[in-house]
N, C-alpha and C positions, 0 to 999 in steps of 0.2 A: 303767300307768296315762297311760302317755305319752301317747298320744290325748286325755286328759282335760284336760292339760296345753295340749294342742295348739289346742282347741277354746276356749278362754278358760277354763281351770280348773273349769269348772259343768255340771252335766248334771243332768237330770229322772231319777226313777226310769225313766219309760218309754224315756228314750234310753239308759239303760246296757241293759234289759231288748232292746232294738233290738238292743245290738252283744253279745247273747248273757252278758251280765251277769246271774247268777242273782239273784234276791231273800237265796238264802243266802250267797251269796258277797259280795255287796253287805253284808251282816250281819255276816261276818267280816271285811273290809277296816276298817267303820267300828271292831270290836272292837279289832282292832292297832291302829288309827291310821293307815291310809292314806287312809282316805277321813273326811270331816268330814258329818255329817247338819244341812245347813244349817237346814233347815225340813222341813216335811212333803212327803216326794216329790220334794227336790232335795237334792244332794249336789254336795262338790267337794272337789279335792285338798286333801291335808295340810298343803301349803305353801305355801296360800294368803294374803296378807299381810291386815293387821288391817282396813283399808277396805274390803278386796273382801268379805272374811266378814261383817261387819255390813251392807253391799250386799246380802250372797246373803242371809242372815238373813230379810231384810223385802221381799226381792223386789224392791228398787232398786237404783239405776244409781250409780255414783261422778260425782260432775255438778260445773259450775262451777269454780273454782280447786283444786280435789280434784283433776279431772279435768287440770286444765293440768298440775300439780305434777307428773303423773306421767311426763311427757315433757320430757325434760331443757333447762333453758333458758329452756323457754316461759316468761313473766313471770305472776306470781301476785299483785303487792303483797303487803299484808302479811297476808292472810285464809286463807292456806294451810295454817296447823295445823290450823283448823277444816275438819272433815268435811262438805261439802256433798252430799247424796243426792237424786236424783230417783227420786220414789215415785209408784204410782199414786194417784189423785183419792179413792182410795174408805181409802186408807191413813190408820191414827190415829198421829197426831204423837205419842202418849206410848210407842211400841213403841220409839223410839232415842232415850232420855233423849242431850243433848250437842250430838247432829249438827242441821245446818242444812238443812233440808227445802226441795225445791221441787218443786211440781207440774206444771210447764210442758208446754206439748204438744212433742213430738219434734219435729224438720225435717229431722234429717240421720240418712242410717242408719249405727250404728258397726259397727265390725267385732268389738266385745268385747263379750259378754254381760253384764258389769258397770259398763261405762263406757261414759256420751252420746257421739255423734259430736260431733267438734272444734267444727263450727259451733253445736250446743248448748251445749255447755260454754262457748264463746263470749258466746254472746247472753245466759247465765245471769251470766256475768262482769260483763256490761257493767251487769247490775242491783244485783249484790253491789258492785262496785271505785265508786273515784271515777271519774271520765271520763276522767282521764291514766292510772291505770290500766289502765282496758279498754283504751286505743288501746295502750298500751305492748305488752299482752296480745296483740291483734291482730297488729301490726305486728311482734313476733318471732313468732307461729305463721307469719304466712308466709313470714316471714325461713328461717324453721327450718323448714319443709314439712309442718308440724302441719296448717294449713291450707291446703289447694289455692285458687290462682288463679280455680278452677271457681268454689266458693264463697265466693271473698270478696264478690261482686257480692250473691247472695244472701242475704249478715250484713248488707252496708250497707242494703240494702232491709226487713230484715227487722227491724233495729233499734230500738229504744225510743227514742223521741222526745229523752230527755233528752241522748240521745249522736248527733243527727242534723248538730249544730254540729260539735261535736269532730272527727265522722269526714272533715270535710270538709278535715281538717288531718292525714289521715293520710299515711304516705312507705312505701312498702314497699321504700324502699332499707334504712332502717335496721334494722341488726343487733343492738340489745338494748336492753333497757327505760330501759339510764341514757341510752344518745344518746337515746332518745323523750323523757325527760323535759329531758334538757338541752336539746334543739331547741324545745319545747314553753317552756321558762321563758325563754329566751334571744327568740322571736318576741314573746312576752305582752309582756318589754323595749322592742319594737318594731325589734328587730335582723333585718335578712336571714339566714337560715341557708340554707346547701346540705347535703345530706346525702349521705355517702358520694364525695369528690370524689376522681380519679384526679392523684395529683401524677406528673409524669415521675421517674422514676431513685428516687423514695421511696416508692412503693405508695398507697395508698389513706387519705384524711385521714377521720374521723368526720366532723365537723364544719367549715365554713367560715365564718365568721362576718362579713359586710358584705366578702365578698372579703379581706380582710386578716390575719384573728386563726384559727389552726386551732385544733379543740380536738379532743382526745384521750382517749376515756371510759372507763378503766380497771378492767374488773373482775377482781378479786384472784385469780379461776380461771383466767382467761388469760394473767395479764401475772404473774404471782409469779414465774415463771423466766425472762422476757424482758427483763430489765433493759435487755444490752449491744445487742440487737435494738431495743428500742423508742428508747432513746438516738439510736442512728444514724439511724433514721428520721428523729427527730427536727430533728437536723443537715441533712438532707438536705433536709427540707421549708423550712427556714430559707435553707438556701441562694438557693431560690427568693423571698425576701424577704417569708416567710410567717411569722410569729410563732407560737410554739405554747405549750399550755397543755394538761399533762396532769391531769386530775381523775379522783378517784375517788369512791363512793356518798356517802359525808360532805359530799363539798366541794359534793353536787349537791342532797341531801335535807338534812342537819343545817346547812351553813354556807353557804347558797345567796347572799343577800345579797354574802358577803364577795367570796364566787366571781363571782357579776354583775360587782361593783366593780374586780375586778382583770380580766376580761376588756374592761369598757368603757373602764378606761384602756387597756389594750393595743391597742386599738379605735382611741383617740383618739389615740396616740401611732403607731402603725401607719398609717393611712389617709392623710394625708398624703405620708410618705415614700415609700410604694406607686405614688402619683398620679405622684409626681415622676420614680420608675423607671421606670414604664411610658411616660410621658414623651417620657424620654431614648431605649424602643427605638421611637419611632414615628418 
């Protein structure tokens, strides 16, 4: 059944017949547990995952944050634990208890029979997520290659009205949802923020606030084993006269007022000193 895996784990009885698989062979494979009968005339690999199985059973596709969550590190906000499905307009909602159902028209071509195209997953996420979470999803999707640059323009044109203003703040240089949220909240507080700033000899700084304070947003997954390398980077950036603050998810989402106060104090203390240094180089 390798060919079935390669075509997206699902096939109709007609597809199986076209491959030379007889009804008897299909029945035997189902009895042996090598095939699963999802619904009348539709079969799937035995190792299909739970969400795929539900989608196949109702003739739908995995959608919205559930589709985003299937692609590593694309931002999903707080809703990824719920199963979101795109179903036919004629579908009766009571057939999938507990799932969040969507009936939107598709705008992209998906290479997966049980998952919507990236542009459709992100368009739906713009409705289900908060505006900041939705923007973080778009930025991370572009950075990770889940959404191609050519589809980004279409996405912004098709975006719901509630997203039009926030999309003007989109920065495709952003490399994580943590970075997106930090940038947006600092901008909301009136600060000028640059994203992914190269510092000679030190690498790239996640965020530069008011030209004088650097912010590194550390996700546990990527930074758990980088203690020495991260501190070396901080030392090299400090050598340029830029103070550095490393923050993680709790500082951004749970303790933001305190985090913002710390950043603003660093800016207040650093800006005059940095301007004096720059005058000395002129």
